[in-house]
C-alpha positions as CSV (number, residue, x, y, z in Angstrom):
1,X,67.9,-24.5,22.0
2,X,67.6,-24.5,18.3
3,X,64.9,-27.1,18.3
4,X,63.0,-25.4,20.6
5,X,63.2,-22.0,18.4
6,X,62.4,-24.0,15.4
7,X,59.1,-25.3,17.2
8,X,58.5,-22.2,18.5
9,X,58.6,-20.6,15.3
10,X,56.5,-23.3,13.5
11,X,54.0,-22.7,16.3
12,X,53.9,-18.9,15.6
13,X,53.5,-19.5,11.6
14,X,50.9,-21.9,12.3
15,X,48.9,-19.7,14.5
16,X,49.5,-16.8,12.0
17,X,48.1,-19.0,9.0
18,X,45.2,-20.0,11.3
19,X,44.4,-16.3,12.2
20,X,44.7,-15.4,8.5
21,X,42.2,-18.2,7.7
22,X,39.7,-17.3,10.3
23,X,40.1,-13.4,8.9
24,X,39.9,-14.9,5.4
25,X,36.9,-16.3,6.5
26,X,34.8,-13.5,7.1
27,X,32.6,-12.0,4.6
28,X,34.2,-8.6,4.6
29,X,32.1,-5.5,3.5
30,X,31.0,-5.1,1.0
31,X,30.0,-8.6,0.0
32,X,28.9,-8.2,-3.5
33,X,31.4,-6.8,-6.4
34,X,30.8,-3.5,-8.1
35,X,27.6,-1.7,-7.3
36,X,24.5,-2.9,-6.1
37,X,22.0,-1.3,-3.7
38,X,18.3,-2.0,-1.9
39,X,19.1,-5.8,-1.0
40,X,16.8,-8.6,-0.7
41,X,17.9,-11.7,0.9
42,X,16.3,-15.1,0.9
43,X,17.1,-18.3,2.1
44,X,15.9,-21.3,0.0
45,X,14.4,-24.7,1.5
46,X,14.8,-25.7,-2.2
47,X,18.2,-25.4,-2.7
48,X,19.8,-24.9,0.8
49,X,21.5,-21.6,0.0
50,X,20.9,-17.8,0.5
51,X,20.2,-15.6,-2.3
52,X,20.6,-11.8,-2.7
53,X,18.7,-9.8,-5.1
54,X,19.3,-6.1,-5.5
55,X,19.1,-2.8,-7.7
56,X,21.9,-2.9,-10.3
57,X,23.6,0.2,-9.4
58,X,26.1,2.5,-10.9
59,X,24.1,4.1,-14.0
60,X,23.3,7.8,-14.0
61,X,19.8,8.6,-12.6
62,X,19.3,5.2,-11.1
63,X,19.0,3.9,-14.7
64,X,19.7,0.2,-14.1
65,X,17.3,-2.1,-16.3
66,X,17.9,-5.5,-14.9
67,X,18.1,-7.6,-11.9
68,X,20.8,-10.0,-10.9
69,X,21.0,-12.9,-8.3
70,X,24.0,-14.0,-5.8
71,X,24.0,-17.0,-3.9
72,X,26.1,-18.1,-0.8
73,X,26.0,-21.5,1.2
74,X,27.2,-19.5,4.4
75,X,26.6,-15.8,3.9
76,X,30.4,-15.5,3.6
77,X,30.9,-17.0,0.0
78,X,28.8,-15.4,-2.5
79,X,28.5,-16.6,-6.7
80,X,27.2,-14.5,-9.4
81,X,24.3,-16.5,-11.0
82,X,23.5,-14.2,-13.7
83,X,20.7,-11.8,-14.9
84,X,17.3,-13.0,-13.9
85,X,15.0,-10.2,-15.2
86,X,15.8,-7.8,-17.9
87,X,13.4,-4.8,-18.2
88,X,15.0,-3.5,-21.4
89,X,13.7,-6.6,-23.4
90,X,10.5,-8.3,-23.9
91,X,10.6,-10.0,-20.5
92,X,8.8,-7.0,-18.9
93,X,6.3,-5.7,-21.6
94,X,4.8,-3.0,-19.4
95,X,8.2,-1.5,-18.1
96,X,11.2,0.5,-19.6
97,X,13.6,0.5,-17.0
98,X,14.1,1.9,-13.5
99,X,14.7,-1.7,-11.9
100,X,14.7,-1.0,-8.7
101,X,14.4,-2.6,-4.9
102,X,13.0,-6.1,-5.5
103,X,11.5,-8.4,-3.2
104,X,11.0,-12.3,-3.1
105,X,9.3,-15.1,-1.6
106,X,9.7,-18.8,-1.7
107,X,6.5,-20.9,-1.6
108,X,6.1,-24.7,-1.6
109,X,3.1,-27.0,-2.5
110,X,3.2,-30.6,-2.5
111,X,6.9,-30.6,-3.0
112,X,6.5,-28.0,-5.8
113,X,8.4,-24.7,-5.5
114,X,7.5,-21.5,-6.8
115,X,9.2,-18.0,-6.4
116,X,7.5,-14.5,-6.7
117,X,9.6,-11.8,-7.4
118,X,8.2,-8.3,-6.8
119,X,10.0,-5.2,-8.0
120,X,9.5,-1.7,-9.5
121,X,10.0,-0.1,-12.8
122,X,9.1,2.6,-14.9
123,X,5.8,2.4,-16.5
124,X,5.6,4.2,-19.9
125,X,1.6,4.3,-20.2
126,X,1.5,6.6,-16.9
127,X,4.9,7.9,-16.7
128,X,5.2,6.8,-13.4
129,X,6.8,3.8,-11.1
130,X,4.7,0.8,-10.6
131,X,5.4,-2.4,-9.0
132,X,5.1,-5.7,-11.2
133,X,5.8,-9.4,-10.4
134,X,7.6,-12.6,-12.0
135,X,7.4,-16.1,-11.2
136,X,10.0,-19.0,-11.3
137,X,10.3,-22.4,-10.4
138,X,14.0,-22.0,-9.1
139,X,15.7,-19.3,-7.1
140,X,17.7,-18.0,-10.1
141,X,14.8,-18.4,-13.0
142,X,14.1,-18.2,-15.5
143,X,11.3,-15.7,-14.3
144,X,8.5,-14.9,-16.1
145,X,6.6,-11.7,-15.6
146,X,2.9,-11.6,-14.8
147,X,2.3,-9.0,-17.8
148,X,1.1,-5.9,-16.1
149,X,1.8,-4.0,-12.9
150,X,0.0,-4.9,-9.6
151,X,0.5,-1.6,-7.9
152,X,0.3,1.5,-10.3
153,X,-1.6,4.1,-8.4
154,X,-1.5,6.0,-5.2
155,X,-3.5,4.7,-2.2
156,X,-6.5,6.7,-1.5
157,X,-5.6,9.9,0.7
158,X,-1.9,10.1,-0.3
159,X,-1.0,12.9,-2.3
160,X,2.4,12.1,-3.1
161,X,5.3,9.8,-3.3
162,X,6.3,6.8,-5.7
163,X,4.9,3.0,-5.7
164,X,8.5,1.6,-5.5
165,X,10.4,-0.2,-2.5
166,X,8.1,-3.5,-2.2
167,X,8.5,-6.2,0.7
168,X,6.8,-9.5,0.8
169,X,5.5,-10.8,4.0
170,X,3.8,-14.1,5.0
171,X,2.6,-13.9,8.7
172,X,3.5,-16.9,10.2
173,X,0.6,-16.9,12.8
174,X,-2.1,-16.8,9.9
175,X,-0.6,-17.9,7.0
176,X,-1.7,-14.7,4.8
177,X,0.7,-12.5,2.8
178,X,1.3,-9.3,2.3
179,X,2.7,-6.6,0.0
180,X,4.1,-3.4,1.6
181,X,5.6,-0.5,-0.4
182,X,6.1,3.3,-0.8
183,X,8.3,6.2,-1.2
184,X,7.0,9.1,0.7
185,X,4.2,6.8,2.6
186,X,4.1,3.2,3.9
187,X,1.0,1.3,2.2
188,X,0.3,-2.7,2.7
189,X,-2.3,-4.7,1.0
190,X,-3.2,-8.5,1.3
191,X,-2.1,-10.9,-1.6
192,X,-4.8,-12.9,-3.0
193,X,-4.4,-16.7,-3.1
194,X,-2.5,-16.4,-6.5
195,X,0.4,-14.2,-5.3
196,X,0.1,-12.3,-8.5
197,X,-2.6,-9.7,-7.4
198,X,-3.5,-7.6,-4.5
199,X,-7.1,-7.7,-2.6
200,X,-7.6,-3.8,-3.4
201,X,-10.0,-3.7,-0.4
202,X,-7.6,-4.5,2.1
203,X,-5.1,-1.6,1.1
204,X,-4.4,0.6,4.2
205,X,-1.5,3.3,4.7
206,X,0.4,2.5,7.9
207,X,3.2,5.5,7.4
208,X,4.6,6.0,11.0
209,X,4.0,9.4,12.2
210,X,6.4,12.1,13.5
211,X,10.4,11.7,13.9
212,X,12.9,13.8,12.0
213,X,15.6,13.1,9.8
214,X,17.9,12.6,13.1
215,X,15.5,9.6,14.1
216,X,13.0,7.9,12.8
217,X,11.1,10.1,10.2
218,X,9.7,7.8,7.3
219,X,10.9,8.2,3.6
220,X,10.9,4.6,2.1
221,X,12.1,0.9,2.2
222,X,9.6,-0.8,4.2
223,X,10.4,-4.2,5.4
224,X,8.7,-6.4,8.1
225,X,9.5,-9.6,9.8
226,X,8.2,-11.4,12.7
227,X,9.9,-12.6,15.9
228,X,8.9,-14.1,19.3
229,X,5.5,-12.5,19.1
230,X,6.3,-9.3,17.6
231,X,6.2,-7.9,14.2
232,X,9.0,-5.7,13.2
233,X,8.9,-2.7,10.5
234,X,11.9,-1.3,9.3
235,X,12.4,1.6,7.0
236,X,14.9,4.1,5.8
237,X,15.3,7.6,6.8
238,X,16.6,10.9,4.7
239,X,17.4,10.8,1.0
240,X,19.2,7.9,-0.5
241,X,22.1,10.1,-1.4
242,X,22.6,11.6,1.9
243,X,25.5,10.2,4.5
244,X,22.7,10.4,7.1
245,X,20.5,7.8,5.1
246,X,19.7,5.3,8.0
247,X,17.5,2.7,9.2
248,X,14.7,3.1,11.8
249,X,12.1,0.9,13.2
250,X,9.0,0.3,15.2
251,X,6.9,-2.7,16.4
252,X,3.4,-3.9,16.2
253,X,0.9,-6.7,17.2
254,X,-0.1,-7.4,13.8
255,X,1.3,-6.9,10.3
256,X,-1.5,-4.1,9.9
257,X,0.0,-2.2,12.5
258,X,-0.4,0.3,14.3
259,X,3.2,0.7,14.4
260,X,4.5,1.6,17.9
261,X,7.8,3.9,18.0
262,X,10.3,2.4,20.8
263,X,12.4,5.1,22.9
264,X,15.5,4.4,20.8
265,X,14.1,3.8,17.1
266,X,17.7,3.8,15.1
267,X,18.7,0.5,13.8
268,X,21.8,1.1,11.7
269,X,23.5,4.8,10.9
270,X,26.7,6.2,9.2
271,X,30.0,5.6,11.1
272,X,31.9,8.7,9.7
273,X,35.3,7.7,11.7
274,X,35.5,4.7,9.7
275,X,34.3,6.0,6.5
276,X,30.6,4.3,6.4
277,X,27.8,6.4,5.0
278,X,24.6,6.2,3.8
279,X,23.8,2.7,5.8
280,X,20.0,2.0,4.9
281,X,17.5,0.3,2.7
282,X,18.0,-3.0,4.6
283,X,16.3,-6.5,4.7
284,X,16.7,-9.2,7.1
285,X,17.4,-12.7,7.4
286,X,17.1,-15.3,10.1
287,X,19.5,-18.5,9.7
288,X,17.0,-21.5,9.7
289,X,17.1,-23.6,13.2
290,X,18.4,-20.8,15.1
291,X,17.6,-17.1,16.7
292,X,20.2,-15.9,14.7
293,X,19.6,-12.8,12.6
294,X,21.4,-10.8,10.0
295,X,20.9,-7.3,8.5
296,X,21.9,-6.5,4.7
297,X,21.9,-3.4,3.6
298,X,23.6,-0.9,1.2
299,X,26.0,1.9,1.9
300,X,27.6,4.6,-0.1
301,X,31.2,4.2,-1.5
302,X,33.2,6.7,0.1
303,X,35.0,7.7,-3.4
304,X,31.8,9.0,-4.5
305,X,30.3,11.0,-1.2
306,X,30.7,14.2,-2.8
307,X,27.2,15.1,-4.7
308,X,28.8,15.8,-8.1
309,X,29.9,12.3,-7.9
310,X,26.2,10.8,-7.7
311,X,26.5,9.1,-4.0
312,X,22.7,8.1,-4.4
313,X,23.5,5.7,-7.3
314,X,27.4,4.4,-6.2
315,X,26.1,2.1,-3.5
316,X,27.4,-1.2,-2.2
317,X,25.9,-4.2,-0.3
318,X,27.1,-5.2,2.9
319,X,26.0,-7.6,5.9
320,X,26.2,-7.6,9.8
321,X,24.4,-9.1,12.7
322,X,21.1,-7.9,14.1
323,X,20.8,-8.3,18.0
324,X,18.3,-8.0,20.2
325,X,18.0,-7.3,23.9
326,X,15.7,-9.7,26.4
327,X,12.8,-7.5,25.8
328,X,13.0,-8.0,22.1
329,X,13.9,-4.3,21.5
330,X,16.8,-4.0,18.5
331,X,19.9,-3.2,19.4
332,X,22.1,-0.4,17.2
333,X,23.9,-2.2,14.7
334,X,27.7,-1.2,14.1
335,X,28.4,-1.3,10.6
336,X,31.7,-3.0,9.8
337,X,34.1,-3.4,7.2
338,X,34.6,-7.2,8.2
339,X,31.1,-8.2,7.8
340,X,30.2,-11.9,9.3
341,X,31.7,-15.2,10.0
342,X,29.9,-18.3,8.1
343,X,26.7,-20.0,9.2
344,X,25.4,-23.2,8.8
345,X,21.6,-23.6,8.5
346,X,20.0,-26.4,9.8
347,X,18.2,-28.8,7.7
348,X,14.4,-28.4,9.0
349,X,11.7,-31.1,9.0
350,X,9.1,-30.2,6.4
351,X,5.6,-29.0,7.8
352,X,2.5,-30.3,6.7
353,X,1.0,-27.8,4.3
């Protein structure tokens, strides 16, 4: 009997450790330390790792001035890779700060990799925000700024808003590359072959029409991805310091729109019962080799929810699964504290360029 009880206790202990091991292997949310916002996620085929780039948060008035990178083999364990671009130095001659909301794309030509890192900063010459680009040969740099902004004025016909919240997207159907941006409006332009300039003749405004602060009224942070013949456009609704800040979406048959609003347009929103607020400004990642998708976003640290505490610049980066129904509609994401389990990307054969 004693022997039976011993083995039973051993089994329970082993099970307990196994359960704890599984729980430990969840990413947890937030996934990055301290305060970060506006996360951009990328998978690098050069290194086989995932990378997150973000706004460095926690400074009053959104005063962060540098970008960092974090890397992971599996979306669970994240390593701080250091500062990759500093707007307070001569690295970026045209900007003085407000390093916000980056986007990045990996390009490979004949086995040589390049990384084009797009971001917004404050341009003292115009006293407005502008979008610049820096280039590197590895995901963590060193990055070298192009030397001047590539977007520094409002699109024709737009009377207000800021040149911030950039997104870069390569159309898998045509190979063309597009830049999206805009606070108060959504604009797009085709990138030239050099990837550090836009074809200004292609600029057009795609701002989704209608909606309210309770559903899909466009505010900022466009993000575009492609799946099964559809182009998905995601954006943020309401103010970044509002608990109601959330993600909505539409779809299109082209990377240039027009954007169609689904019956249920909300992708991600707050869950007050679980003290989760301000869930928005996202990017999306597809795990190579699988139809598995994840949404990376920021939310407000609940300790700073009061307006006097600056909720708009005390944000943390999180990750959850992104699921679709059989017709391709995005299912509402339930933001979690547990995060996601580890993933293992497939090694894909190189395509001919």
